[in-house]
C-alpha positions in Angstrom: 0.0 0.0 0.0 1.4 3.4 -1.0 1.4 6.4 1.4 -1.4 8.0 -0.5 -3.5 4.9 -0.4 -3.0 4.7 3.4 -3.9 8.4 3.8 -7.0 8.0 1.6 -8.2 5.2 3.8 -7.7 7.3 7.0 -9.6 10.2 5.5 -12.3 7.8 4.3 -12.9 6.7 7.9 -14.0 10.3 8.6 -16.2 10.4 5.6 -13.9 12.3 3.3 -13.3 11.5 -0.4 -9.7 12.6 -1.1 -10.1 12.0 -4.9 -13.1 14.4 -5.0 -11.1 17.0 -3.0 -8.2 16.8 -5.5 -10.5 17.0 -8.5 -12.3 20.0 -7.0 -9.1 21.9 -6.2 -7.8 21.3 -9.7 -10.5 23.5 -11.1 -10.1 26.5 -8.7 -8.3 29.4 -10.3 -5.8 31.5 -8.2 -5.0 35.0 -9.5 -1.3 35.5 -9.1 -0.1 39.1 -9.0 2.6 40.1 -11.5 4.1 42.8 -9.2 6.0 40.3 -7.0 8.4 39.9 -9.8 9.7 43.4 -10.0 9.0 45.0 -6.6 5.9 46.8 -7.9 8.0 49.0 -10.2 5.9 48.6 -13.4 7.0 49.0 -17.0 6.5 52.8 -17.4 10.2 53.4 -17.1 12.2 55.4 -14.7 11.9 52.9 -11.9 9.9 55.3 -9.6 9.9 54.4 -6.0 6.7 53.2 -4.4 4.4 55.8 -2.9 1.0 55.9 -1.3 1.6 54.2 2.0 3.0 51.0 0.6 6.6 49.8 0.6 8.8 47.0 -0.7 11.8 46.2 1.4 15.0 44.3 0.3 17.2 44.3 -2.7 17.6 40.6 -3.6 19.4 40.3 -7.0 17.5 39.3 -10.1 14.6 41.7 -10.2 12.7 41.6 -13.6 13.4 44.8 -15.5 11.1 44.5 -18.6 8.1 42.6 -20.0 10.2 39.7 -21.3 12.0 39.1 -18.0 8.8 39.5 -15.9 6.8 37.0 -18.0 9.7 34.5 -18.1 10.0 34.6 -14.3 6.2 34.3 -14.0 6.2 31.2 -16.2 9.0 29.6 -14.2 7.1 30.1 -11.0 3.8 28.8 -12.7 5.6 25.6 -13.8 6.1 24.8 -10.1 2.6 25.6 -9.0 -0.3 23.1 -9.4 -3.8 24.1 -10.4 -5.4 26.7 -12.6 -3.9 30.2 -12.7 -4.7 33.7 -13.6 -2.4 36.7 -13.7 -3.3 40.0 -12.0 -1.9 43.1 -13.7 -1.6 46.7 -12.7 -2.1 49.5 -15.2 1.5 50.5 -14.6 2.5 47.4 -16.5 1.4 48.8 -19.9 3.8 47.9 -22.8 4.6 50.7 -25.2 6.6 48.7 -27.7 6.0 50.2 -31.1 3.9 53.1 -29.9 4.5 56.4 -28.0 4.1 56.3 -24.2 1.0 57.9 -22.8 0.1 59.0 -19.3 -2.2 56.8 -17.2 -5.4 58.7 -18.1 -4.9 57.9 -21.7 -4.1 54.2 -21.5 -5.8 52.0 -24.1 -6.2 48.3 -24.8 -3.5 48.4 -27.4 -1.0 49.1 -24.6 -1.8 45.6 -23.2 -2.0 43.6 -26.4 1.3 41.8 -25.4 -0.3 40.8 -22.1 -3.4 39.5 -23.8 -1.2 37.4 -26.2 0.8 36.1 -23.3 -2.3 35.1 -21.4 -3.8 33.4 -24.4 -0.6 31.5 -25.2 -0.3 30.2 -21.6 -4.0 29.5 -20.8 -4.2 32.3 -18.2 -7.1 34.4 -17.2 -6.4 38.1 -16.4 -7.5 40.4 -13.6 -6.7 44.1 -13.7 -6.0 47.0 -11.2 -5.9 50.7 -11.9 -2.6 52.1 -10.5 -3.5 55.1 -8.3 0.0 55.4 -6.7 3.7 56.1 -7.6 2.8 59.0 -10.0 3.3 62.8 -10.0 -0.5 63.3 -10.0 -0.8 61.8 -6.6 -0.9 65.2 -4.8 -0.6 65.3 -1.0 -1.5 61.6 -0.9 -4.8 62.2 -2.6 -6.3 61.0 -6.0 -10.0 60.4 -6.4 -10.8 62.3 -3.2 -8.7 65.3 -4.0 -10.1 68.8 -3.7 -8.0 69.8 -6.7 -10.4 69.1 -9.5 -7.6 68.7 -12.1 -6.1 65.9 -10.0 -9.5 64.3 -9.3 -10.5 64.3 -13.0 -7.1 62.9 -14.1 -7.7 59.8 -11.8 -11.3 59.5 -12.8 -10.2 59.3 -16.5 -7.6 56.7 -15.4 -10.3 54.6 -13.7 -12.6 54.8 -16.8 -9.8 53.7 -19.1 -8.8 50.8 -16.9 -12.4 49.5 -16.9 -12.3 49.6 -20.7 -9.0 47.8 -20.7 -10.6 45.1 -18.4 -13.5 44.7 -20.9 -10.9 44.3 -23.7 -9.2 41.5 -21.7 -12.6 39.8 -21.0 -13.5 39.8 -24.7 -10.1 38.6 -25.9 -9.8 35.8 -23.3 -13.5 34.8 -23.0 -13.3 35.2 -19.2 -14.6 37.9 -16.8 -12.0 40.3 -15.5 -12.0 41.5 -11.9 -11.2 45.3 -12.0 -10.1 46.4 -8.5 -10.0 50.0 -7.4 -7.6 50.7 -4.5 -6.5 54.3 -3.8 -3.9 55.5 -1.2 -5.9 58.6 -0.2 -5.5 59.8 3.4 -3.8 62.0 5.9 -0.8 61.6 8.2 -2.4 63.6 11.0 -5.9 64.3 12.3 -8.1 65.8 9.6 -10.4 68.8 10.0 -12.9 67.3 7.5 -13.6 63.5 7.3 -16.8 63.7 5.2 -15.7 66.0 2.4 -13.0 63.6 1.0 -15.4 60.7 1.1 -18.1 62.7 -0.7 -15.6 63.4 -3.4 -14.5 59.8 -3.6 -18.2 58.7 -3.9 -18.6 61.2 -6.8 -15.5 59.9 -8.5 -16.5 56.2 -8.2 -20.0 57.0 -9.6 -18.3 58.6 -12.6 -15.9 55.7 -13.1 -18.6 53.0 -12.8 -21.2 54.8 -14.9 -20.4 53.0 -18.1 -21.8 49.5 -18.5 -19.2 47.1 -19.7 -19.5 43.4 -20.5 -17.2 41.0 -18.7 -16.0 43.4 -16.0 -16.4 42.6 -12.3 -16.0 45.9 -10.5 -14.7 46.0 -6.9 -13.3 48.5 -4.4 -10.6 47.7 -1.8 -10.4 49.3 1.6 -7.5 49.8 3.9 -7.0 50.8 7.6 -3.8 53.0 7.1 -0.5 53.2 5.3 2.9 54.9 6.0 2.2 58.6 6.0 -1.5 57.9 6.2 -1.8 56.8 9.8 -4.6 59.0 11.0 -7.2 58.9 8.3 -7.9 56.7 5.2 -10.6 57.9 2.9 -11.5 54.5 1.5 -12.2 52.8 4.8 -13.9 49.4 5.3 -17.2 51.1 6.3 -17.1 53.4 3.3 -16.5 50.8 0.7 -18.8 48.2 2.1 -21.6 50.8 2.2 -20.7 51.9 -1.4 -20.9 48.3 -2.7 -24.1 47.6 -0.8 -25.7 50.7 -2.5 -24.4 50.0 -6.0 -25.4 46.6 -7.5 -22.6 45.2 -9.6 -19.8 46.7 -7.4 -18.2 44.4 -4.8 -16.2 44.9 -1.7 -12.8 43.3 -1.9 -11.3 41.9 1.3 -7.5 42.1 1.7 -6.2 40.0 4.6 -3.6 42.7 5.3 -5.9 45.7 5.3 -7.6 45.4 8.7 -6.7 45.9 12.3 -4.3 43.2 13.6 -7.1 41.8 15.9 -9.5 41.4 12.9 -9.8 38.3 10.8 -11.2 38.3 7.3 -12.1 34.6 7.6 -15.0 35.9 9.8 -15.9 38.6 7.3 -16.2 36.2 4.3 -19.5 34.5 5.4 -21.0 37.8 6.4 -20.5 39.2 2.8 -21.6 35.9 1.3 -25.0 36.4 3.0 -25.5 39.6 0.9 -23.3 39.5 -2.2 -23.1 36.9 -5.0 -19.4 37.4 -5.3 -16.6 38.2 -2.7 -13.3 39.3 -4.2 -10.3 38.4 -2.0 -6.7 39.4 -1.8 -4.5 37.2 0.4 -1.4 38.5 1.9 0.4 38.1 5.3 0.5 41.1 7.5 3.2 41.3 10.2 2.2 44.0 12.6 0.8 46.0 9.7 0.0 45.7 6.0 3.5 44.5 5.2 2.5 42.2 2.4 4.7 39.3 3.5 4.7 36.1 1.4 1.6 34.0 2.2 2.4 31.0 4.4 0.3 27.9 5.4 -0.8 29.4 8.7 -3.9 29.3 10.8 -5.7 32.4 9.4 -5.1 31.3 5.8 -6.5 27.9 6.7 -9.6 29.6 8.2 -10.0 31.7 5.2 -10.0 28.6 3.0 -12.4 26.8 5.3 -14.9 29.5 5.1 -14.7 29.5 1.3 -15.1 25.7 1.1 -17.6 25.0 3.9 -20.0 27.7 2.5 -19.8 26.1 -1.0 -18.3 29.4 -2.3 -15.4 28.3 -4.5 -17.1 29.8 -7.5 -18.2 33.0 -5.6 -15.0 34.0 -3.8 -12.5 35.3 -6.3 -9.2 34.4 -4.9 -6.2 36.6 -5.7 -2.8 37.1 -4.0 -1.1 40.4 -3.1 2.3 40.3 -1.5 5.7 41.7 -2.6 9.0 40.7 -1.0 12.3 41.9 -2.3 14.4 40.3 0.4 14.2 36.8 -1.0 14.2 35.1 -4.4 11.2 36.6 -6.1 10.3 33.5 -8.1 10.5 31.4 -5.0 8.2 33.9 -3.3 5.5 33.4 -5.9 5.8 29.6 -5.6 5.7 29.5 -1.8 2.8 32.0 -1.5 0.6 30.4 -4.2 1.3 26.8 -3.1 0.4 27.9 0.5 -2.9 29.2 -0.7 -3.6 25.9 -2.5 -2.5 23.9 0.5 -5.0 25.7 2.6 -7.8 25.1 0.1 -6.9 21.4 -0.1 -6.9 21.1 3.7 -10.3 22.8 3.7 -11.6 20.4 1.1 -10.6 17.4 3.4 -12.9 18.4 6.2 -16.2 16.5 6.8 -18.3 19.7 7.0 -21.6 17.9 6.7 -20.9 15.9 9.8 -19.5 18.8 11.7 -22.4 21.1 10.9 -24.7 18.5 12.2 -22.7 18.3 15.5 -23.1 22.1 15.8 -26.8 22.1 15.1 -27.3 19.3 17.6 -25.2 21.0 20.3 -22.6 18.2 20.3 -19.8 20.7 20.9 -17.5 18.3 22.7 -17.6 15.9 19.8 -17.1 18.8 17.4 -14.0 20.1 19.2 -12.6 16.6 19.3 -13.2 16.1 15.6 -11.6 19.4 14.7 -8.5 18.5 16.7 -8.1 14.9 15.5 -8.4 16.0 11.8 -5.2 18.1 12.3 -3.0 15.1 12.6 -4.3 13.1 9.6 -1.6 12.6 6.8 -2.5 15.8 4.9 0.9 16.0 3.3 0.5 12.7 1.5 -2.7 14.1 -0.1 -0.9 17.2 -1.1 1.9 15.2 -2.7 -0.7 13.2 -4.7 -2.4 16.5 -5.9 1.0 17.8 -7.1 1.7 14.6 -8.8 -1.6 14.7 -10.7 -0.7 18.2 -11.8 2.8 17.4 -13.0 4.7 19.5 -10.5 7.1 18.6 -7.7 5.3 17.8 -4.4 7.9 18.5 -1.7 11.0 20.5 -1.6 12.1 19.2 -5.0 10.7 22.4 -6.7 13.4 24.5 -4.9 16.2 22.9 -7.0 14.5 24.2 -10.1 14.4 27.7 -8.6 18.1 27.6 -7.6 19.0 26.5 -11.1 17.0 29.4 -12.6 18.7 31.8 -10.2 22.1 30.5 -11.2 21.4 30.5 -14.9 19.2 33.5 -15.4 18.6 35.8 -12.4 22.2 36.1 -11.3 23.2 37.4 -14.7 20.9 40.5 -14.4 22.8 43.6 -13.5 
């Protein structure tokens, strides 16, 4: 008997079909963010430093410097990650080959044709993000909420163009595109007016979302604070949740790094599922603040996955990743983070939720607690190895040798 066969029998004793879990996970897409590969620098040229309350730390050698290097690194990582994949892009990754560069408020689908061809060739879906940061028109840490009408209108035009680019991707690839609005707007110290900026933000969002576009899933992403924005964030959780609730077709994206350290988005997911048909999700790992560390297979990510699976919401929760670490090999960061998300989903799929829900409804809480604990020591790793084997990727640490070879042969030669 193989290790997998033994593990399958142990799970079967708890009423869990491991083959069904593997087959289900195989069909769940994970949207992998392109910006891990180049420290969120984008392809606009100039290598502008990040701004807007976010920060990438570290200077590990081998950062991608152009479209060709970024896509090559992404494909290397993808070859070591099981399951279905999408690629999440920021507007700052426009490719101007063969055409004159334009500012962000004038971006068009033609500036993303190479990304569409790349996605088609490699069987990837695409998600899209307007880039409201690291730009001269971010004035006093304000964009869509700015009292300067020239600034506000510039960023409204950018948002409108990004939705049109998203519609282009949706048509080209035959797959809906999540278009996610996150802005850095806020103040370092105590504001005199909290309502005014939010009224301007509401007006801006209404203008951006006014055009009906096929294939575009619109969402807004809140945040507690950022560096230099410690006292007030315009796009707060309450603001965006209220906006989404009042605007059908606009969703509230939950980012696991964007809440107070004592909050858990695993508890927020089922609340939103009660009211929205879709819940967009960004998974990162905060350490004391929204530090966007590489996702690890830890308790909160396990709980996030459990809430998605136990509520039969694998087709309703749109799972994306959002971390950027320049202190380690960037390709390895992609692999570790995405495989951790998939491990959490597999672990969640291997829980006997029907039986456990029945225990809860019948007030058999002692048995429920015992069951939850005993399941933790079942041979989950053997099921993970089997899943990787069926997907044609290394199961254990063998994948790391491929990353080391790629670093030696490719990344180390970049100066």
